[in-house]
N, C-alpha and C positions, 0 to 999 in steps of 0.2 A: 325669220323670222321671230324663233325662242327667244338670241339674244339679243335680239333687238327686244323684247319684251319684256325684259328682266336685265336689260345696260347692265351687258354688255358686252356689245358690242363696242359703246365708245369706253367699256376702258379696259380692252383686248388693244382698240387706236389707241388707244393711253399708253398702255404698253411698249407700243410698237416705236411709237417718237421717244422717250425715250428708253430704251434700247438705240434706239439710231447714237442720240442725243450723248448717253454713251459710250457709243462707242469711239461716238468722231469727240469728244474729250478725249476720251484716255493715246487716240492717236494727236493731240494737239498735246500729252502731256508726253509721250517717248517725242513729238519736232523738240519741244524745249525741253528737253535733257538732253538730244543730240547739242544741241543749237549752246550747250554751254558746255556739255566736253567739248566742243568743237573750241568754245572759246575759249577754255583753261587751257587747249594747248597754244591756241593763240598767242595767250597771254604768259606761256613757258618761253616760248619764240621768241618773242618780245623784249622781255625779260635775261634773258641774252642772246641776244642781238644789242644789246643798251647794256654793256657788262663790258664784251667785244669792241664795243666804240668806244667805254668810255677807259678803255685800259692804251689803244689806238691813239687814244686826244693824249690821253699823260703822258705816255713815250713823245710824244710831236709835242706836247706845248716843252716836255725836258729837254726836245734837242734847238726847239728853239730857245730856247729859255740858257744853252750852252753854246750856241751860234752868236745869241747878243750880246754875253760876256767872256768873248773874246775865243771862245775853243774852238773845237774842232765842230764850221760846219755841220759833220750828219760821219757818224760812222757807220760801216756800211761790209760787210763778204767786200775782201779781199777774193774769194773765187769759195765756189759750192757744186758742188757734186754726185750725184747718186755711184758710189761702187761696189761693184760684184764683183764675183771673182773671181781675175787675173789680177786686174785694176786693185780691191780689194787686197791682198797678199800687195800688190807692190808698195800698197800705201803703207799697211801695218809695215811691213821690213824700215822700210826707210823712217815712220816714225823708233819701230823697235834698235832701231843702229845709234839712236843720240844718246847719245853718255860727253856726263855733263862727270862737273866736284862734288863733293857728295852734295846733299840740299837742291840742287843744281836746277832739277824734276819734277817737276811741278804737276802733278793728276786730280784729277781728282769728276766722283761720279756725282755731276748734279738731276738728282732729279725734281723736281720742288725748282722753278722759274721764281718762285718769289723769296729763295732758300738758294742764295747761290756762300758756298761761305769764304766771309773772308781776306783767306791768302789770295784764289781767285779775282775777287775782285782789286785786292791789293796792286795782286801784277798781273793784272790784264786795264788800269784805271777807268780813263774813256770808251773801251768796247769790251768794255762786263757785260756792255747793256744786247751783246750779239750773246752771250750769253744764257742769258734769258727765253731770248728768242729763240734757239738753240732746243734749250732743256726740253727733253730727262737730254744727257751728251755728256760723256767723256771730255775729257777739254785737259789739256795735255800743252805746258808752255813753261819753258824755261828761264833761267832768270838772265838766261841779255838777252831773251826778246828775238830770240831768228826765229826758232818755231811758238805757234802758237795757233791751236787748231781747238775741234769739240766734230769731234764724233758719232753717231746713235746704235749703241750692236743694240740690236734682238734681242741679246740673252741677254739685257739692264743688270750687275751685278746690284747691289746697298746702298748705296751713299758714302762716300770713303774721302776725305781731303790731305795729300799725302805728298811728302819733298823727296824726292834719291837723289840720286846715283844716273839712273834712269827715267823714262817711261810706265807705269804699270799698266803693262797692258796682255791678255793671259785670250790667245785663242777663245778658249771653251767663251769669251761671250763676243764671238761673231760667226765661224763655223758651224754645223754642227761638228757632235760625235755620241759614238755609236746609234744603238736602232733607234726611232722615232717617229711619233706618229704630226702629221703637219694635215689636218682640217680647214674646209672653206665653209665658212654656213651663211647663207643666208637664205631669207624669208621662205622658198621655195626650190633653194638651189641643195645639196651636199657634197663633197666629192672629198677624196681621204685619200694620201697615200699613206703608207712605210718604207721610213726609208731607211739604209745603212750607210754608214757613215766612218771611213777605215783612210788613215790619213786626209792625202787629200784627196779622196774616189766620194761618191756620194753615190749609190744606186741606188731606183724607186724597187724595191718591193713586188709591191703592193698596192695595185687603188682600183677606186672605188668610188663610183656616187650613184645621187637617185635626187633628177629636177617634182618635188611636187605641185600637183595639183591645188595654185592656195588664190586664192578670190582676191585679181588689184585690182582695184576702179569701179567705184558704181555709184549709182546715180544719189543726188541729197531728196534725201520726202522724206516722212515721219518716220509708223514704225521699222514699216522694211530694208530704212535705212538702219536702223540700230538692228535688227535684223542680222542686218549680213557684215558686222561688224563686230556681233557674238559669235555669228563661222568662219571671220577672215580666225580671227586669237582660236575660235577652232584648231585650225584649218595648219596656222601654224606652232601652235603647241602640238598637236599627233607630228607636224615634219620637224619638232625638231627632237621629239620623245624618236622619232626615228631614229633620224641623229648621233645620241644619246645612245642606242642602240649595238647602230653597226658598228662605232669606236670599243664602246666597248668587247663589244664582239671582238673587234679586230686585235683585242690586247688578250684577250682568251688564246687563242691564235697564233699569234706575234710576240706578245709581252713582249712590248715596247717598253724602252728606258724612261722618255718623255715626251709630252701633248701637245703642241704646239696647235694654237688656233686661232685662224684668219678670215678676215672677213664684215661684217653687213655689222658698222659694234655697236647697232644696237642686243647684237641679238652675239658679239661674244662673254659675256657678263653670267649666260646659261650655261659656260661651260668649264668642269673643271679641267684647269691647260695649265699646264709653267710655264705657258709667256704666251700674251695677245695683243694684237695688233691690225692693221684693218685696210682694211682690202678693195677695192674696188669691183675686180676680178669676176663674170659672168662669162652667159655665153653655155655650148657643152661642157660636160662635165668638169671631164681628162684635158678639155685645156684651159676652163678656167683651173685648172688646183695648179699645173704648168704656173701657171701665170701668177697663180696667186701667191709658191713657194719661189719664184724667183723674187718676189714684192717683202718675201716678209723675211727673206737672208741678204736686199739691198739696203747698208746703211748709209744713209747721210752721211756728206761731210767738207765743213765748211773754215774756212781761214780766215781767220781772225786778223 
């Protein structure tokens, strides 16, 4: 009664209306921010796809131009293989057994597809684009063109290009030495093993791993979606912190000489590692670790 007499009832009603309107506008603002974030992500993905397609178009146009000009209609790898274990040893032994006259064997580490050394392009001619497709890769070709191949070593050296009387192939580029750690990192999974590599034998002396409760998906919608994204990012950060702590603890306990990290591409840069490589291994931590280790030490090979 008193509120109505003093006019406070209408003011309170107006305040409540304004509070409801403020909440509604805040929700709209959050939803718009989320839409903008998704639009930026979609634009970045689209730009990456456009760049990939433009590169592909340029490659195909080059093939068409060579075909119309009377050159080889197209070039492709004569053979491709994923080398591992005994098969890798066999191929390396064959390449290592090639002997030529001085300056008859060309070896080059091509780290950038857009920076193929001139000696490689000159030696391979129309097959040089195959090196661009395989890069980063190690190229071996002799002056008689009896051997022409690329390999992608897991522990690739810095770029070089040199002629000699044999191909330059160092075992340490393709196989582990000493004591090392190899870790598999995904947004919700971490696994790591410590290995001893003596001679041709590799022994896993320790393995551990864990899975974290990281939210996967959430229905779209306003403030709750933004809050979900922040929560997910926080969970991933905590997961990565635990992974880094686990690696540090293992280093203290085992004193490994090198650390290699494989797994989800977007997370590899979060770790201080001597080498990194993507892997889609997943599942039980120990089983996933075994699959990731095999992926890491497998060497893509192409015969040009």
